[in-house]
C-alpha positions as CSV (number, residue, x, y, z in Angstrom):
1,M,11.7,-24.3,18.2
2,D,8.3,-24.0,16.4
3,E,7.6,-20.8,18.1
4,I,11.0,-19.2,17.2
5,L,10.7,-20.5,13.5
6,T,7.0,-19.0,13.3
7,S,8.1,-15.7,14.5
8,I,11.2,-15.6,12.0
9,K,9.1,-16.6,9.1
10,A,6.5,-13.8,10.1
11,V,9.2,-11.2,9.8
12,S,11.1,-12.6,6.8
13,E,10.1,-9.9,4.4
14,E,10.7,-6.2,4.6
15,I,7.3,-5.0,4.4
16,R,6.2,-7.1,7.5
17,V,9.2,-5.4,9.5
18,R,8.0,-2.2,8.4
19,L,4.6,-2.7,9.4
20,L,5.6,-3.9,12.9
21,L,7.7,-1.1,13.6
22,L,5.1,1.4,12.5
23,L,2.6,-0.4,14.5
24,M,4.7,-0.4,17.6
25,D,4.1,3.4,18.2
26,R,0.6,3.3,17.4
27,E,-2.4,1.6,15.9
28,A,-3.7,2.1,12.3
29,C,-6.5,1.1,10.3
30,V,-5.9,-0.9,7.1
31,C,-7.1,2.1,4.8
32,E,-4.3,4.1,6.4
33,L,-1.8,1.4,5.8
34,M,-2.8,1.0,2.3
35,A,-2.3,4.7,1.9
36,V,1.3,4.6,3.6
37,F,2.6,1.7,1.7
38,N,0.7,2.1,-1.5
39,M,-0.7,-1.3,-1.4
40,A,-4.0,-3.0,-2.4
41,Q,-6.0,-4.0,0.7
42,S,-5.8,-7.8,-0.2
43,K,-2.1,-7.7,-0.4
44,L,-1.7,-5.6,2.8
45,S,-4.0,-7.9,4.5
46,H,-2.1,-10.9,3.8
47,H,1.0,-9.6,5.4
48,L,-1.0,-8.2,8.5
49,I,-2.6,-11.5,9.0
50,A,0.8,-13.5,8.8
51,L,1.9,-11.1,11.5
52,R,-1.1,-11.5,13.6
53,D,-1.0,-15.2,13.1
54,A,2.4,-15.2,14.5
55,G,1.2,-13.5,17.7
56,L,3.0,-10.1,16.8
57,L,0.0,-8.0,16.0
58,Q,-3.6,-7.6,17.4
59,D,-6.5,-6.5,15.3
60,E,-9.8,-5.2,16.0
61,K,-12.9,-4.6,13.8
62,R,-14.6,-1.2,13.9
63,R,-17.3,-0.9,11.3
64,K,-16.0,-2.2,8.0
65,W,-12.1,-1.6,8.9
66,N,-9.9,-3.6,10.9
67,Y,-7.3,-1.8,13.2
68,Y,-4.0,-3.2,13.9
69,R,-1.8,-2.7,16.6
70,V,1.4,-4.3,18.9
71,N,0.3,-5.2,22.1
72,T,3.3,-5.8,23.9
73,K,1.7,-7.0,27.0
74,S,0.1,-10.1,24.9
75,L,3.5,-10.9,23.4
76,N,5.3,-14.0,24.3
77,Q,8.9,-13.8,25.1
78,V,10.3,-14.7,21.8
79,N,8.0,-11.8,20.1
80,R,9.0,-9.5,22.7
81,E,12.6,-10.0,22.4
82,L,12.2,-10.0,18.5
83,L,10.4,-6.8,18.5
84,L,12.9,-5.2,21.1
85,S,15.7,-6.3,18.6
86,L,14.1,-5.0,15.5
87,S,13.4,-1.7,17.0
88,Q,17.1,-1.2,18.3
89,W,18.7,-2.5,15.1
90,L,16.5,-0.1,13.0
91,T,16.1,2.9,15.3
92,D,17.5,5.3,13.0
93,D,16.6,3.6,9.6
94,S,15.4,6.3,7.0
95,I,12.8,4.0,5.8
96,V,11.1,3.5,9.3
97,H,11.3,7.4,9.6
98,R,9.9,7.8,6.2
99,D,7.0,5.2,7.2
100,R,6.1,7.1,10.4
101,K,6.0,10.6,8.6
102,A,3.8,9.1,5.8
103,L,1.2,7.7,8.4
104,E,1.0,11.2,10.0
105,E,0.5,12.5,6.6
106,V,-1.9,10.2,5.8
107,R,-3.8,11.0,9.0
108,E,-3.9,14.7,8.4
109,Q,-5.2,14.3,4.9
110,M,-7.7,11.8,5.5
111,Q,-8.7,13.1,9.0
112,I,-11.0,10.3,10.2
113,C,-11.7,7.7,7.3
114,C,-12.8,4.8,9.1
C-alpha cells in the first residue's frame, strides 16, 4: 500500500507527469529542463527530487549540474506499470509533444551547456 501511495503522490502534479514522460526518452540536465519548463532551478529541483525519492527517476551529478532520467531497469513493478500507463494514456497529448519539441530546441540553442 505504501509503495503505491508514494508513487501516486509523486505523479499527482501535472509538471511531474510531464517531466517523467520527457525523461522516459532521454536524460536531461537541470539547466535544459529549466529552459523547457521556464521554471526556477529551486522549484524544478523540488519536483525532480520528489520523483527521484519515489523511485521514478535517477540522477547523476556531472560537474555543477544534475542529470535526470528514467531507468526502466531499476523501477519497481508499481512504478514500471505506472509509467507504462501514463505513456500509453498520453501518447498523443499535445503538451507532451510540445515538451519534447521544446527540449530539442533548447539543446540546439544551448549546444552543450553543462
